[in-house]
C-alpha positions as CSV (number, residue, x, y, z in Angstrom):
1,M,13.9,-7.1,46.9
2,K,13.3,-10.2,44.8
3,H,9.8,-9.0,43.8
4,R,11.1,-5.5,42.9
5,L,13.7,-7.0,40.5
6,K,11.0,-9.2,39.0
7,Y,8.8,-6.2,38.6
8,L,11.5,-4.1,37.0
9,S,12.4,-6.9,34.6
10,I,8.8,-7.2,33.5
11,M,8.6,-3.5,33.0
12,A,11.8,-3.4,31.0
13,I,10.4,-6.1,28.7
14,S,6.8,-4.7,28.3
15,I,7.6,-1.0,27.9
16,P,9.1,-1.3,24.4
17,F,6.0,-3.2,23.2
18,A,3.7,-0.7,24.7
19,H,5.7,2.1,23.1
20,A,5.7,0.4,19.7
21,A,1.9,0.6,19.4
22,K,1.8,4.3,20.5
23,P,3.0,6.0,17.3
24,L,-0.2,5.1,15.5
25,D,-2.2,7.0,18.2
26,V,-1.2,10.2,16.4
27,L,-3.5,9.3,13.5
28,Q,-6.8,11.0,14.1
29,A,-10.0,10.8,12.1
30,G,-10.3,13.8,9.8
31,M,-6.5,14.2,9.2
32,P,-5.6,14.8,5.5
33,Y,-4.1,11.7,3.9
34,S,-0.9,13.7,3.0
35,D,-0.3,14.2,6.8
36,V,-1.1,10.5,7.5
37,K,1.3,9.4,4.8
38,N,4.1,11.7,6.1
39,T,3.6,10.4,9.6
40,L,3.8,6.8,8.5
41,L,6.9,7.3,6.4
42,Q,8.6,9.0,9.4
43,Q,7.8,5.9,11.4
44,Q,9.4,3.6,8.7
45,W,6.1,2.3,7.3
46,L,6.6,1.3,3.6
47,P,4.0,2.0,1.0
48,V,2.8,-1.3,-0.6
49,N,2.8,-0.9,-4.4
50,N,-0.5,-2.0,-5.9
51,T,0.7,-4.3,-8.6
52,Q,-2.9,-5.0,-9.6
53,I,-3.9,-1.4,-10.1
54,N,-5.6,-2.2,-13.4
55,A,-8.2,-4.2,-11.5
56,S,-8.9,-1.2,-9.2
57,S,-11.4,1.6,-9.7
58,L,-10.8,4.4,-12.1
59,Y,-10.4,6.8,-9.2
60,A,-7.8,4.5,-7.6
61,Q,-6.0,4.4,-10.9
62,E,-6.0,8.2,-11.1
63,L,-4.4,8.4,-7.6
64,Y,-1.9,5.8,-8.6
65,E,-0.9,7.8,-11.6
66,Q,-0.4,10.8,-9.3
67,G,2.3,8.7,-7.5
68,I,0.2,7.3,-4.7
69,I,1.3,3.7,-5.4
70,E,-0.1,2.4,-2.1
71,V,-3.7,2.9,-3.1
72,A,-5.4,-0.5,-2.9
73,D,-8.8,0.6,-4.2
74,C,-11.6,3.2,-4.0
75,I,-15.3,3.1,-4.1
76,S,-17.4,6.0,-5.2
77,M,-20.5,6.0,-3.2
78,E,-21.7,8.5,-0.7
79,L,-18.3,9.1,0.9
80,D,-15.8,8.2,-1.8
81,A,-13.8,5.8,0.3
82,C,-10.3,4.7,-0.5
83,W,-7.9,2.2,1.1
84,F,-4.2,2.5,1.2
85,E,-1.7,-0.2,2.4
86,Y,1.6,0.0,4.2
87,S,3.9,-2.6,5.6
88,K,6.4,-2.8,8.4
89,G,8.1,-6.1,9.2
90,K,5.3,-8.6,9.4
91,Q,2.5,-6.1,9.9
92,L,0.1,-4.7,7.3
93,L,-1.6,-1.4,7.9
94,R,-4.7,-0.6,5.9
95,V,-5.7,3.1,6.0
96,K,-9.2,4.2,5.0
97,T,-10.0,7.7,3.8
98,V,-13.4,9.3,2.9
99,T,-14.3,12.1,0.6
100,R,-12.4,13.3,-2.4
101,Q,-10.3,15.3,0.1
102,L,-8.9,12.0,1.3
103,L,-9.6,12.6,5.0
104,L,-8.6,9.8,7.4
105,D,-11.6,7.7,8.5
106,S,-10.0,4.7,10.1
107,Y,-7.1,2.2,10.0
108,E,-6.5,-1.4,10.8
109,L,-3.4,-3.3,11.6
110,K,-3.0,-6.9,10.6
111,K,-0.3,-9.6,10.6
112,R,1.0,-10.6,7.2
């Protein structure tokens, strides 16, 4: 009985942490950025306003002017990659898209 209570206590503590990471699992490579953004906003991720947009590429500046304030920068090479940033608590999420269609390539989660 003692071991069962200990197991249930551990499960009660660890399940919320496991569940907290799951929502990002819905982000799949190839998703349009508009869908990615909507998903993140629904999960209470906040767009990080790029206050240094003038130091970013011209394409990033175009996106910023269209209201995509979270664009960190873009690079126009083979795949036209762009990076977007979101924050939630002490976490920073960097989302990378490719092509001018802004299709999700990858994302990384960091501590701030």
